[in-house]
N, CA and C atoms as an extended XYZ file, in Angstrom:
402
Properties=species:S:1:pos:R:3:atomname:S:1:resname:S:1:resid:I:1 pbc="F F F"
N        14.653       22.724       79.179 N   MET     1
C        14.289       21.474       78.579 CA  MET     1
C        15.567       20.781       78.111 C   MET     1
N        15.644       19.512       78.421 N   LYS     2
C        16.842       18.753       78.061 CA  LYS     2
C        16.711       18.156       76.675 C   LYS     2
N        17.738       18.243       75.919 N   MET     3
C        17.787       17.653       74.591 CA  MET     3
C        18.295       16.228       74.711 C   MET     3
N        17.720       15.316       73.927 N   PRO     4
C        18.236       13.946       73.994 CA  PRO     4
C        19.656       13.904       73.452 C   PRO     4
N        20.416       12.989       73.969 N   MET     5
C        21.806       12.879       73.545 CA  MET     5
C        21.874       12.308       72.138 C   MET     5
N        22.764       12.891       71.386 N   LYS     6
C        22.966       12.412       70.032 CA  LYS     6
C        23.854       11.179       70.074 C   LYS     6
N        23.639       10.317       69.075 N   LYS     7
C        24.500        9.134       68.986 CA  LYS     7
C        25.864        9.576       68.503 C   LYS     7
N        26.891        9.036       69.055 N   PRO     8
C        28.234        9.426       68.612 CA  PRO     8
C        28.511        8.875       67.216 C   PRO     8
N        29.357        9.591       66.481 N   PHE     9
C        29.751        9.118       65.169 CA  PHE     9
C        30.538        7.839       65.314 C   PHE     9
N        30.370        6.915       64.366 N   PRO    10
C        31.171        5.692       64.450 CA  PRO    10
C        32.640        6.019       64.217 C   PRO    10
N        33.463        5.286       64.849 N   THR    11
C        34.906        5.514       64.711 CA  THR    11
C        35.504        4.412       63.873 C   THR    11
N        36.711        4.651       63.413 N   CYS    12
C        37.397        3.659       62.606 CA  CYS    12
C        37.827        2.476       63.451 C   CYS    12
N        37.804        2.646       64.746 N   GLU    13
C        38.231        1.582       65.639 CA  GLU    13
C        37.117        0.566       65.872 C   GLU    13
N        35.933        0.820       65.317 N   SER    14
C        34.791       -0.067       65.508 CA  SER    14
C        35.118       -1.443       64.965 C   SER    14
N        34.680       -2.483       65.669 N   SER    15
C        34.969       -3.849       65.248 CA  SER    15
C        34.045       -4.266       64.097 C   SER    15
N        32.877       -3.596       63.954 N   ASP    16
C        31.924       -3.939       62.902 CA  ASP    16
C        32.056       -2.917       61.773 C   ASP    16
N        32.692       -3.315       60.657 N   ASP    17
C        32.946       -2.401       59.547 CA  ASP    17
C        31.658       -1.963       58.857 C   ASP    17
N        30.543       -2.743       58.919 N   SER    18
C        29.312       -2.395       58.214 CA  SER    18
C        28.667       -1.140       58.785 C   SER    18
N        28.887       -0.818       60.036 N   ASP    19
C        28.325        0.374       60.644 CA  ASP    19
C        29.253        1.582       60.511 C   ASP    19
N        30.500        1.356       60.128 N   ALA    20
C        31.485        2.420       60.127 CA  ALA    20
C        31.303        3.385       58.966 C   ALA    20
N        30.652        2.956       57.874 N   PHE    21
C        30.551        3.809       56.703 CA  PHE    21
C        29.093        3.899       56.248 C   PHE    21
N        28.751        5.042       55.655 N   SER    22
C        27.411        5.201       55.088 CA  SER    22
C        27.358        4.399       53.780 C   SER    22
N        26.174        4.152       53.220 N   PRO    23
C        26.086        3.393       51.969 CA  PRO    23
C        26.886        4.018       50.836 C   PRO    23
N        26.938        5.341       50.803 N   LYS    24
C        27.696        6.016       49.750 CA  LYS    24
C        29.190        5.714       49.909 C   LYS    24
N        29.645        5.735       51.144 N   GLU    25
C        31.059        5.455       51.394 CA  GLU    25
C        31.385        4.003       51.097 C   GLU    25
N        30.401        3.098       51.327 N   LYS    26
C        30.623        1.682       51.026 CA  LYS    26
C        30.815        1.502       49.524 C   LYS    26
N        29.982        2.204       48.735 N   ARG    27
C        30.096        2.111       47.289 CA  ARG    27
C        31.442        2.656       46.822 C   ARG    27
N        31.887        3.725       47.427 N   ALA    28
C        33.154        4.338       47.035 CA  ALA    28
C        34.323        3.417       47.355 C   ALA    28
N        34.124        2.538       48.340 N   LYS    29
C        35.184        1.626       48.742 CA  LYS    29
C        35.463        0.544       47.712 C   LYS    29
N        34.475        0.256       46.863 N   LEU    30
C        34.646       -0.839       45.912 CA  LEU    30
C        35.728       -0.506       44.900 C   LEU    30
N        36.521       -1.476       44.596 N   ASP    31
C        37.566       -1.338       43.591 CA  ASP    31
C        36.912       -1.469       42.223 C   ASP    31
N        37.095       -0.489       41.363 N   LYS    32
C        36.413       -0.490       40.073 CA  LYS    32
C        36.829       -1.656       39.190 C   LYS    32
N        37.897       -2.274       39.438 N   GLY    33
C        38.324       -3.441       38.654 CA  GLY    33
C        38.005       -4.733       39.373 C   GLY    33
N        37.461       -4.641       40.590 N   GLY    34
C        37.222       -5.838       41.396 CA  GLY    34
C        36.011       -6.640       40.933 C   GLY    34
N        36.001       -7.895       41.360 N   ASP    35
C        34.915       -8.802       40.983 CA  ASP    35
C        33.576       -8.341       41.541 C   ASP    35
N        33.563       -7.833       42.784 N   ASP    36
C        32.306       -7.386       43.403 CA  ASP    36
C        31.715       -6.217       42.618 C   ASP    36
N        32.560       -5.285       42.238 N   TYR    37
C        32.124       -4.125       41.453 CA  TYR    37
C        31.578       -4.568       40.099 C   TYR    37
N        32.295       -5.433       39.431 N   LEU    38
C        31.865       -5.905       38.112 CA  LEU    38
C        30.545       -6.671       38.203 C   LEU    38
N        30.364       -7.442       39.246 N   ALA    39
C        29.113       -8.191       39.437 CA  ALA    39
C        27.953       -7.225       39.665 C   ALA    39
N        28.198       -6.188       40.461 N   ARG    40
C        27.152       -5.187       40.693 CA  ARG    40
C        26.795       -4.450       39.407 C   ARG    40
N        27.810       -4.092       38.633 N   ARG    41
C        27.560       -3.399       37.367 CA  ARG    41
C        26.749       -4.290       36.420 C   ARG    41
N        27.092       -5.560       36.353 N   GLU    42
C        26.369       -6.483       35.477 CA  GLU    42
C        24.901       -6.606       35.907 C   GLU    42
N        24.665       -6.731       37.231 N   ARG    43
C        23.284       -6.816       37.743 CA  ARG    43
C        22.523       -5.533       37.426 C   ARG    43
N        23.205       -4.404       37.570 N   ASN    44
C        22.556       -3.130       37.279 CA  ASN    44
C        22.231       -3.007       35.781 C   ASN    44
N        23.153       -3.408       34.932 N   ASN    45
C        22.921       -3.361       33.485 CA  ASN    45
C        21.736       -4.231       33.092 C   ASN    45
N        21.632       -5.406       33.687 N   ILE    46
C        20.504       -6.304       33.411 CA  ILE    46
C        19.203       -5.669       33.876 C   ILE    46
N        19.215       -5.066       35.053 N   ALA    47
C        18.006       -4.421       35.589 CA  ALA    47
C        17.577       -3.253       34.699 C   ALA    47
N        18.542       -2.488       34.205 N   VAL    48
C        18.231       -1.354       33.324 CA  VAL    48
C        17.629       -1.850       32.018 C   VAL    48
N        18.235       -2.895       31.415 N   ARG    49
C        17.698       -3.460       30.179 CA  ARG    49
C        16.270       -3.963       30.380 C   ARG    49
N        16.052       -4.651       31.481 N   LYS    50
C        14.722       -5.200       31.783 CA  LYS    50
C        13.708       -4.073       31.961 C   LYS    50
N        14.096       -3.031       32.676 N   SER    51
C        13.204       -1.897       32.907 CA  SER    51
C        12.865       -1.186       31.603 C   SER    51
N        13.851       -0.984       30.756 N   ARG    52
C        13.619       -0.298       29.478 CA  ARG    52
C        12.750       -1.147       28.546 C   ARG    52
N        12.975       -2.450       28.540 N   GLU    53
C        12.154       -3.337       27.710 CA  GLU    53
C        10.710       -3.347       28.189 C   GLU    53
N        10.534       -3.340       29.494 N   LYS    54
C         9.182       -3.300       30.062 CA  LYS    54
C         8.496       -1.989       29.674 C   LYS    54
N         9.240       -0.894       29.707 N   SER    55
C         8.705        0.410       29.333 CA  SER    55
C         8.317        0.428       27.856 C   SER    55
N         9.162       -0.142       26.988 N   ARG    56
C         8.851       -0.206       25.559 CA  ARG    56
C         7.602       -1.051       25.307 C   ARG    56
N         7.507       -2.181       26.005 N   ALA    57
C         6.347       -3.062       25.828 CA  ALA    57
C         5.062       -2.359       26.252 C   ALA    57
N         5.139       -1.620       27.351 N   LYS    58
C         3.955       -0.890       27.826 CA  LYS    58
C         3.548        0.189       26.830 C   LYS    58
N         4.516        0.899       26.271 N   ALA    59
C         4.221        1.940       25.279 CA  ALA    59
C         3.608        1.319       24.022 C   ALA    59
N         4.137        0.172       23.603 N   LYS    60
C         3.614       -0.514       22.425 CA  LYS    60
C         2.176       -0.973       22.676 C   LYS    60
N         1.924       -1.510       23.857 N   GLU    61
C         0.581       -1.955       24.228 CA  GLU    61
C        -0.391       -0.768       24.253 C   GLU    61
N         0.052        0.352       24.783 N   THR    62
C        -0.788        1.555       24.847 CA  THR    62
C        -1.123        2.042       23.439 C   THR    62
N        -0.141        2.050       22.535 N   LEU    63
C        -0.389        2.476       21.150 CA  LEU    63
C        -1.369        1.539       20.457 C   LEU    63
N        -1.245        0.233       20.717 N   ALA    64
C        -2.175       -0.731       20.123 CA  ALA    64
C        -3.593       -0.482       20.632 C   ALA    64
N        -3.721       -0.201       21.919 N   GLN    65
C        -5.032        0.082       22.509 CA  GLN    65
C        -5.624        1.366       21.919 C   GLN    65
N        -4.792        2.391       21.742 N   VAL    66
C        -5.250        3.654       21.146 CA  VAL    66
C        -5.743        3.399       19.724 C   VAL    66
N        -4.988        2.620       18.950 N   ASP    67
C        -5.369        2.312       17.575 CA  ASP    67
C        -6.699        1.557       17.544 C   ASP    67
N        -6.845        0.588       18.420 N   LYS    68
C        -8.085       -0.197       18.497 CA  LYS    68
C        -9.275        0.711       18.838 C   LYS    68
N        -9.100        1.585       19.807 N   LEU    69
C       -10.188        2.473       20.220 CA  LEU    69
C       -10.529        3.489       19.121 C   LEU    69
N        -9.530        3.958       18.385 N   ARG    70
C        -9.797        4.888       17.282 CA  ARG    70
C       -10.640        4.220       16.204 C   ARG    70
N       -10.271        2.977       15.862 N   LYS    71
C       -11.031        2.243       14.853 CA  LYS    71
C       -12.463        1.999       15.329 C   LYS    71
N       -12.598        1.616       16.579 N   GLU    72
C       -13.933        1.381       17.136 CA  GLU    72
C       -14.756        2.671       17.124 C   GLU    72
N       -14.125        3.778       17.474 N   ASN    73
C       -14.813        5.075       17.478 CA  ASN    73
C       -15.259        5.454       16.062 C   ASN    73
N       -14.393        5.234       15.096 N   GLU    74
C       -14.729        5.537       13.699 CA  GLU    74
C       -15.929        4.700       13.254 C   GLU    74
N       -15.923        3.412       13.602 N   MET    75
C       -17.028        2.534       13.235 CA  MET    75
C       -18.326        3.001       13.899 C   MET    75
N       -18.251        3.386       15.158 N   LEU    76
C       -19.443        3.846       15.866 CA  LEU    76
C       -19.970        5.157       15.284 C   LEU    76
N       -19.065        6.043       14.876 N   GLU    77
C       -19.493        7.295       14.249 CA  GLU    77
C       -20.212        7.017       12.931 C   GLU    77
N       -19.706        6.051       12.147 N   GLN    78
C       -20.381        5.674       10.903 CA  GLN    78
C       -21.764        5.102       11.203 C   GLN    78
N       -21.834        4.312       12.241 N   LYS    79
C       -23.123        3.711       12.620 CA  LYS    79
C       -24.118        4.799       13.032 C   LYS    79
N       -23.647        5.792       13.784 N   VAL    80
C       -24.513        6.910       14.186 CA  VAL    80
C       -25.021        7.634       12.948 C   VAL    80
N       -24.146        7.875       11.972 N   THR    81
C       -24.537        8.556       10.739 CA  THR    81
C       -25.603        7.750        9.996 C   THR    81
N       -25.383        6.455        9.874 N   ILE    82
C       -26.342        5.590        9.183 CA  ILE    82
C       -27.685        5.597        9.904 C   ILE    82
N       -27.653        5.446       11.213 N   LEU    83
C       -28.896        5.416       11.984 CA  LEU    83
C       -29.619        6.759       11.940 C   LEU    83
N       -28.864        7.856       11.913 N   SER    84
C       -29.493        9.179       11.806 CA  SER    84
C       -30.212        9.331       10.473 C   SER    84
N       -29.571        8.868        9.404 N   LYS    85
C       -30.206        8.936        8.088 CA  LYS    85
C       -31.449        8.051        8.051 C   LYS    85
N       -31.338        6.872        8.625 N   GLU    86
C       -32.488        5.965        8.671 CA  GLU    86
C       -33.639        6.597        9.456 C   GLU    86
N       -33.321        7.221       10.561 N   LEU    87
C       -34.349        7.893       11.364 CA  LEU    87
C       -35.012        9.007       10.558 C   LEU    87
N       -34.220        9.767        9.834 N   SER    88
C       -34.761       10.849        9.022 CA  SER    88
C       -35.727       10.310        7.961 C   SER    88
N       -35.326        9.225        7.286 N   VAL    89
C       -36.190        8.624        6.269 CA  VAL    89
C       -37.483        8.139        6.902 C   VAL    89
N       -37.373        7.468        8.024 N   LEU    90
C       -38.567        6.936        8.687 CA  LEU    90
C       -39.471        8.051        9.196 C   LEU    90
N       -38.877        9.139        9.684 N   LYS    91
C       -39.677       10.294       10.118 CA  LYS    91
C       -40.446       10.874        8.941 C   LYS    91
N       -39.750       11.047        7.818 N   ASP    92
C       -40.398       11.588        6.624 CA  ASP    92
C       -41.553       10.695        6.181 C   ASP    92
N       -41.342        9.385        6.188 N   LEU    93
C       -42.404        8.456        5.812 CA  LEU    93
C       -43.578        8.545        6.778 C   LEU    93
N       -43.276        8.612        8.042 N   PHE    94
C       -44.333        8.706        9.046 CA  PHE    94
C       -45.138        9.991        8.867 C   PHE    94
N       -44.441       11.107        8.697 N   LEU    95
C       -45.125       12.386        8.529 CA  LEU    95
C       -45.952       12.400        7.243 C   LEU    95
N       -45.443       11.791        6.182 N   ALA    96
C       -46.193       11.728        4.929 CA  ALA    96
C       -47.451       10.887        5.123 C   ALA    96
N       -47.300        9.792        5.808 N   HIS    97
C       -48.442        8.913        6.060 CA  HIS    97
C       -49.442        9.601        6.991 C   HIS    97
N       -48.969       10.264        8.025 N   ALA    98
C       -49.849       10.965        8.961 CA  ALA    98
C       -50.571       12.098        8.247 C   ALA    98
N       -49.921       12.772        7.320 N   GLY    99
C       -50.549       13.841        6.547 CA  GLY    99
C       -51.639       13.294        5.646 C   GLY    99
N       -51.388       12.132        5.046 N   ASN   100
C       -52.394       11.502        4.189 CA  ASN   100
C       -53.621       11.109        4.997 C   ASN   100
N       -53.434       10.624        6.187 N   VAL   101
C       -54.543       10.206        7.040 CA  VAL   101
C       -55.329       11.430        7.491 C   VAL   101
N       -54.661       12.528        7.833 N   ALA   102
C       -55.331       13.743        8.301 CA  ALA   102
C       -56.100       14.409        7.166 C   ALA   102
N       -55.574       14.340        5.933 N   ASP   103
C       -56.227       14.957        4.787 CA  ASP   103
C       -57.407       14.142        4.273 C   ASP   103
N       -57.547       12.966        4.725 N   SER   104
C       -58.603       12.079        4.251 CA  SER   104
C       -59.978       12.647        4.607 C   SER   104
N       -60.943       12.497        3.685 N   THR   105
C       -62.302       12.994        3.937 CA  THR   105
C       -63.136       11.976        4.690 C   THR   105
N       -62.654       10.777        4.828 N   CYS   106
C       -63.402        9.757        5.567 CA  CYS   106
C       -63.270       10.034        7.054 C   CYS   106
N       -64.399        9.946        7.805 N   PRO   107
C       -64.299       10.165        9.235 CA  PRO   107
C       -63.473        9.082        9.926 C   PRO   107
N       -63.583        7.863        9.486 N   THR   108
C       -62.781        6.784       10.059 CA  THR   108
C       -61.986        6.135        8.937 C   THR   108
N       -60.731        6.429        8.861 N   PRO   109
C       -59.951        5.894        7.757 CA  PRO   109
C       -59.809        4.378        7.859 C   PRO   109
N       -59.792        3.743        6.714 N   GLN   110
C       -59.595        2.307        6.660 CA  GLN   110
C       -58.123        2.001        6.964 C   GLN   110
N       -57.869        0.928        7.715 N   PRO   111
C       -56.460        0.574        7.973 CA  PRO   111
C       -55.769        0.211        6.659 C   PRO   111
N       -54.574        0.725        6.485 N   THR   112
C       -53.816        0.441        5.267 CA  THR   112
C       -52.453       -0.093        5.637 C   THR   112
N       -51.916       -0.849        4.769 N   THR   113
C       -50.570       -1.374        4.953 CA  THR   113
C       -49.661       -0.645        3.979 C   THR   113
N       -48.601       -0.120        4.502 N   VAL   114
C       -47.644        0.597        3.660 CA  VAL   114
C       -46.383       -0.243        3.590 C   VAL   114
N       -45.964       -0.556        2.404 N   THR   115
C       -44.727       -1.296        2.206 CA  THR   115
C       -43.669       -0.300        1.770 C   THR   115
N       -42.577       -0.302        2.493 N   VAL   116
C       -41.500        0.633        2.193 CA  VAL   116
C       -40.238       -0.169        1.968 C   VAL   116
N       -39.578        0.144        0.884 N   GLN   117
C       -38.301       -0.494        0.611 CA  GLN   117
C       -37.216        0.552        0.836 C   GLN   117
N       -36.389        0.315        1.862 N   VAL   118
C       -35.299        1.243        2.174 CA  VAL   118
C       -34.009        0.581        1.736 C   VAL   118
N       -33.237        1.267        0.920 N   THR   119
C       -31.966        0.736        0.454 CA  THR   119
C       -30.862        1.717        0.786 C   THR   119
N       -29.693        1.164        1.022 N   ALA   120
C       -28.524        2.001        1.307 CA  ALA   120
C       -27.453        1.659        0.292 C   ALA   120
N       -26.835        2.665       -0.263 N   SER   121
C       -25.748        2.442       -1.208 CA  SER   121
C       -24.433        2.325       -0.443 C   SER   121
N       -23.370        2.089       -1.164 N   ALA   122
C       -22.058        1.929       -0.532 CA  ALA   122
C       -21.646        3.168        0.238 C   ALA   122
N       -22.093        4.337       -0.205 N   ASP   123
C       -21.740        5.560        0.509 CA  ASP   123
C       -22.790        5.928        1.550 C   ASP   123
N       -23.618        4.935        1.925 N   HIS   124
C       -24.613        5.066        2.993 CA  HIS   124
C       -25.694        6.102        2.678 C   HIS   124
N       -26.046        6.259        1.399 N   GLN   125
C       -27.143        7.132        1.033 CA  GLN   125
C       -28.418        6.287        1.021 C   GLN   125
N       -29.437        6.779        1.662 N   TYR   126
C       -30.684        6.036        1.771 CA  TYR   126
C       -31.684        6.527        0.734 C   TYR   126
N       -32.480        5.583        0.272 N   SER   127
C       -33.613        5.954       -0.571 CA  SER   127
C       -34.780        5.081       -0.152 C   SER   127
N       -35.976        5.645       -0.197 N   ALA   128
C       -37.165        4.904        0.181 CA  ALA   128
C       -38.141        4.922       -0.970 C   ALA   128
N       -38.767        3.775       -1.220 N   LYS   129
C       -39.744        3.676       -2.292 CA  LYS   129
C       -41.032        3.114       -1.705 C   LYS   129
N       -42.129        3.746       -2.055 N   THR   130
C       -43.437        3.214       -1.663 CA  THR   130
C       -44.194        2.895       -2.932 C   THR   130
N       -44.837        1.726       -2.980 N   PRO   131
C       -45.594        1.380       -4.191 CA  PRO   131
C       -46.810        2.297       -4.317 C   PRO   131
N       -47.291        2.515       -5.535 N   PRO   132
C       -48.460        3.393       -5.720 CA  PRO   132
C       -49.691        2.795       -5.056 C   PRO   132
N       -50.583        3.675       -4.522 N   HIS   133
C       -51.802        3.221       -3.846 CA  HIS   133
C       -52.833        2.767       -4.871 C   HIS   133
N       -53.594        1.736       -4.538 N   ASN   134
C       -54.628        1.218       -5.444 CA  ASN   134
C       -55.871        2.040       -5.340 C   ASN   134
């Protein structure tokens, strides 16, 4: 089996200098005090500053989003706690009312209206009051 011919290495006699050196060799050719080198360094410094600033802004935005979500989560957890307590109070009232209806000696109980006042204190403690039956 025949192997394809390899391309010959470029020689220094080549008329086109851009093909004569690899990119690394081109960089090494630059004079460190020259205008081209200084211009490249300045462009690179600007690009680095821009990249780092973009990275800082993204990190700051992410922290703000985390803070917002934590606050929202805390609020939702408080809401769940409040609603759970409210459900418990309402269940207790329902069971008390259902027990009163079942214990009744009347075969067909008369419809009654129950007024319940549910209050919550600052620490989200619930209390329920029912007026006395007539």
